N, C-alpha and C positions, 0 to 999 in steps of 0.2 A: 402726831401733826404739829403740836405746840412746840415740843422741844427741837424738832428739826427745823421749824420756822425759826425759833430763837437762834439756833446756832447758824443758820443762814444770814440773819440780820447781824448778828456779832461779827461773823466773818467780813461782811460789807464794810462794816463799821472799822474793823482792824485793817483792812485794805485802804480804806481813805485815810487813816491814821499812818499808816505806812508809807504811802505815796507822798502825803504831805510832809513827812519827815525827810524825804530824799531832797526836798528843795529846802526845807528849814534849816538843815545841819550845814547848808552852803553858807548860810547867813550868820552863823555864830562861830566864833574863833577866839584862841586865846585862852586864857586861865579858867574862863567862865564856861568852856565847852561842855566839859563834863556836867557841870552843874544843870545848863541848860538842858542838856540831853534828858537827863534823870526829871528835871522839872516838866519836860514835855510828856513823856510817858506816863509820869505819876498821874498827871491832871489828865491826860486823854483816857487813862485806865479807871483811875478812882472816881471821876465824875459820873460816867453812867453806871458803874457799880454802886455808887451811893444812891443814885436817884433809883435804880431798880429795888434797891434794899428799902427805902424808904416806901415806894408804891407797895411791896410786899408786906411791911408792918403795918401800913395803915390802910390795907384793902377793905377792912370794914368799917374804917372812921370816915365820918362824912366830909373832913377837909384834911388836906395836905398841909403838913406843918410848912410854916414860912421859910425854914431852912430847904426843906424838900422843894418849894416852887422855886427858890433862889438858885438851888443846885439844877434844876430841871431847865430853867431859863438860860443860865450860864451854858451848859451843854449844848442845848439848841443853837445859842449865838455862835459858838466856838465850830459846830458842825457845819453850819450855813457858811462860816468864813473859810473853813478849810474846802469846802465844795469849790468855792469860787477861787481859791489858791490853786487847786490842783487842776482846774480847767485849763489854765496857762501853761502848767507843766506838761499836761497831756497834749494840748497843740503844738508844743515845741517838740516833744519826743516824736509825735507822729509826722510832723515836717521833716525832721532829721532823719528818721528811719526811711520814710517814704522817698525822700532825695538820695539817700544812700543807694536804696534798692533800684531806683529808677536808673542813676548813674551806672550802676553794675551791670544791670541788662542792656543799658545802651552802649557799653563799653567805655564810658567816660571816667570811670573810678578804676583804680588799680587795687584790686581786692588784696593783693600780695602785700601792699604798705599798710603800715601800722597806722590805726586812727590817731589822729592828733587830740590826744586826751586833753591836752592843756587848753586848746581852743574850745572843746567842748565843755569843759569845766567853765571856763570864763563865760561862755555864753548861757549855760544852765545857771550860774550865779546871776547874772543879770536878769534873766527871765524870772528868777526867784524873787528879785528885788521888786521888779515891777509888779508880779503877782501880788506880794504881800502889801505893796502900796495899795493895789484895787481892792484887795480882800478887805482893808481896814475900813473901807466905805459901807459895806453891809454891817460890818462889826459895830462901827460907831452908830450907825442907823438903828440897829436892833437894841443897842443900848438906850437909846434915846426912846424907841418905841416901848421899853419897859417903864422907864422914868416917868414920860410924860406923853408919848403917843397914843396910848390906850385912852387918854381922855380928851383927845384933841378932836372933840367932835366937829363933824362938818354937815351943813344943810345942804342936801341937794334938791334944787327945784326943778320941776319938769312939768311942762303945760302939753297935754294931750287933746287933740280934736277929733271929735267923733260925729258924723253927720246925723246919727239917731238918737243922740243925747237928748233926754227931755229939756224943753226950753227953761224950766225952772231949775235946772242942775248947771246951766250956763254959768262958769266961774266958781262951782262949787270945789271946795279944798280939801284934800285928805292928808293928814299926816300919818306915815308909817314908821314904826319902829320894828325891830326885829332882834332876836337872838340877844336877850338882856344877858343870860348866864350870870345871874346874881351870885353864885357861889364863888366867883372870880373877882367879885367887888373887893376892894380893901381900902378904898377912900371915900368917905361920905362927902367930901367937899368936891371930889371930881365927878361924882354921880350926880349930885344936886346940879352940878354946871350944866350937864346933859339935860337933867329934867327941865331946867329952867328955858332952856332954848326950846324944848319942845313946847311949853306952854307959851312961848311968846310969839310963836307962829299962829296961834289964835285960828286954827282951822276949824272947818264945819263937822269934820268926822276923824276920830282917832282910832287907828287899828294896830295891832300888834301881832306879829306873823310867826310866833312860836319860840320855844326853847326860853321858858323863864328861868330854868335853873339848869345846872349841870348835870344834877342826878337827883339831889335830896331835897325835900319840901322844904326844911328848916333853913336853907340857904337864903329863902326870900324873907324870913321872918322879919329881919332888921331893916327892910326896905318897904315894908306895905305902908308904912305912914307917909312917905315920900312920894310913893306911885300912886297913893290914892287921891293925891291932889290933881292928877291930870284928867281934864274934862274937855268934853266938845259939845256944841249945841246938840248935834244929831246922834251923839253917844259914842262909847267906847266898846270895840269889839275886838276879840282875840281867838286865836286858835293854838294847838298844841303842836310843838315841835318832836323830832326823834329823840332828844335828851329829856321830855318831860314824861316817858314812859317808865324810867328806871331800868332800861336796858343795859346800862354800862356799869352796874356793881353787882358784887356778890351778895345776895340777900340770904339771911338765916332761914326764912321760910317765905312761900307765895302770899302769905297774909300780909307779912311787913311789907313786902312790895306793892301790894295791892292799896294797903292804907298809905302809904308814901305817895301813890298816884291820886289817890282821892283828896289827900291835903293839897297837893300841887293844883288839882282842879279847882278846889275850894278858894285857892288864892286869888284866882281871876276875880271871882265874885266880891271878895273881900277889898279889892281896889276899885270896884265898880266897873269892870270889864266884863261883858257878856261873852263868856266861852261858847264858840260854835263848834258844835260836833256834828258835821254832816248835815247842815241845815241852812236855811235861807231866812234872811230879815228884810221885809219892806221897808225902804227908807222913803219918806214921803216929805213933799215940798210944795207948796203952793197947788196943791191939786194934782200934782204929777208925782212919779215913783221911779226908784231903781231897785234893783235886787243886789242884796250882799250876800255872797255865799262865804260859807267857812267850812273846810273839811280836817278832819284828823290827818296826822302825817301820812302821806304817800311820797315814796321815794325809791329809786334803783340803788337797792343795797341798804335801805335803811327802814324797812317795813313799809307795808302797803296796806294800812288800816284805813285810809280815806276812801269815802264811796261818794263819788261825783253824782251818780245818778240819785242816790238819796238826797244830797244837798239841792238838787235840781227840782225835786217832787214839789208840784204845785206852782213852778216858776213858768210863766209865760214864755213861750218861744220868742216873743218879739220884744220882751223886757230887756232893758238894758241892764248888764249883769258884771258886777265885781266879784272876783274870787280870792279868797285869802287860803293860800295852800303854801306851807312851810318850805317845801323841796322844789326847786324849779324844774328838777326832772319830771315832775307831775305834768307841767305844762307841755314839756316836751313830747311825753308819751300819750297823754291822754287828752289834754285839754285843748292844744291847738287844732286837733282834727275832730273835735267832738262835734255830732250832728247840730247842736245847739250852739249858737255862738256866744262865747264868753268873752265880752270886750277887753277887759283888763284884769290880770291876774297879778297879785302882789305875793312876793317871796322873800327868803331870806337863805338862811342854812348855810351857804358858802363862806362867809366872812370875808371873801375874797383872798381867803387864807391868811388874813392880816399882815401880809406883807407883799410888797410889789412896787410897781410904777405907774402912776398915772399923770400924764403929761396931755397937754393938747395934741393929738394927732397920733399919740402912743400909749398903749396900756399893756402891762405885762403883770402877770402873777402865776405863781406856781399852780393855783386855783384851775386855771384854764386847760391843765393837762387831764383833769378829772371831769370838769364841767365846761364844755364849750360856751355855755351861757352862764356867766359867773358873776356879773355884777352890772347894775344899770338897766338900761331899757332896751328891749328886743322887740320886733314886731314882725310877724308873718300872717298873711292871709288876713289883714285887718284885725288881728288878734293882738294884744299887746302884753307883755311881761315886764315886770319891774323886779329887779332882784336887789335888795336891801343889803348893804354890807355889814350890817349887824351894829348893835349898840355896845355890846360888851365884848369880851375875850373868852377863848377856852385854849387849854393847852399851853402855848406860848402865851404868857402873862403881858403881851404888849402888842403894838401895831406900827409898823413901819412902812409907809406909803400907801397902804390902804386904811384909811383913817375910819373910826367909829361914824356912824350915819344916823342920820335924821333926815327923812325924805318928805316933801311937800309936793303932792300932784296937784295940779289945776285941772279941772274938766272944762272943756270949751265945746261949744256946738259950732260945729264947722259950717 
């Protein structure tokens, strides 16, 4: 199955490169034509090949070398730019062919006459020029995303009103971070900038909703001292994400994998966060209380370890409840229709795909094709879901349009 899948992917990539080339070759001319053709195909073939080789050679290593990261980023940036480029070529081809077929069927086109190849080539070149100009926008945006966007932290503030919120918790503030992915950190200054922003919010409660590492426990070792400085009056609480279980690496033994997992869990305690594993904690304030629940990862396609029933054990049906659950599909499949009302669920996981557009009145990200609920606030049946866009990055070492997020939610009594 794996070789067949790999062959399929490589065929798709080659088709993208070939179709892109049909437009690209119209934009180059003169003495440099042969050089540009060779350069195009050398880059298109060698970049993915080099990245695959780096991945294969370092499959037992706990960090991909910097040059491997650079190659992977460049390949992805060029691939996205090519996809934008060929959209316009494809639209032009479809328009031209459909126009010809319609004319032929309706008798408006004399099929015996030769096609005006000069006119077609001229129009094709113009479309290619337009496509190149537009494709340069995501190219430049993704370059910025690698250089600076991944540390362009944004604070998202949200006020939620609940009629059954205990009076003592009116105005209670929660800071949420998610998807740290410490294995992708390579700038102490950039990370500390985000941590200082978290501290400046001075919230009552601090929660972390999973994915401390990419895979390996030692990824977080250099950051313990800095994350240990995060504190909140009513405590710091955390859960596990799908990347914390070590499922995305080849291990020499099951014992090695389990040892890595135990060290990851211990990291939460080392920075003063209480790791919640299908359990609840009673948060008390001025003689009243709310219930904070935390479950192990539960997600469609990413493992379903979390046990919501276990986390609810001992929790009163009338209690105000906040759930920490890494994957938002858990809310979709279990939480929103659970017999017990869980007022607010805090999730992460999607990263908003780390690229997209968010402007007033319009949001788009590739994430929405996998997750209908992919970032921000959602509500159904008086049950709220908030999806944090993530603090770190994974895979593509950058962010463009979907910036790293720190969330502050204020609870108000309606």
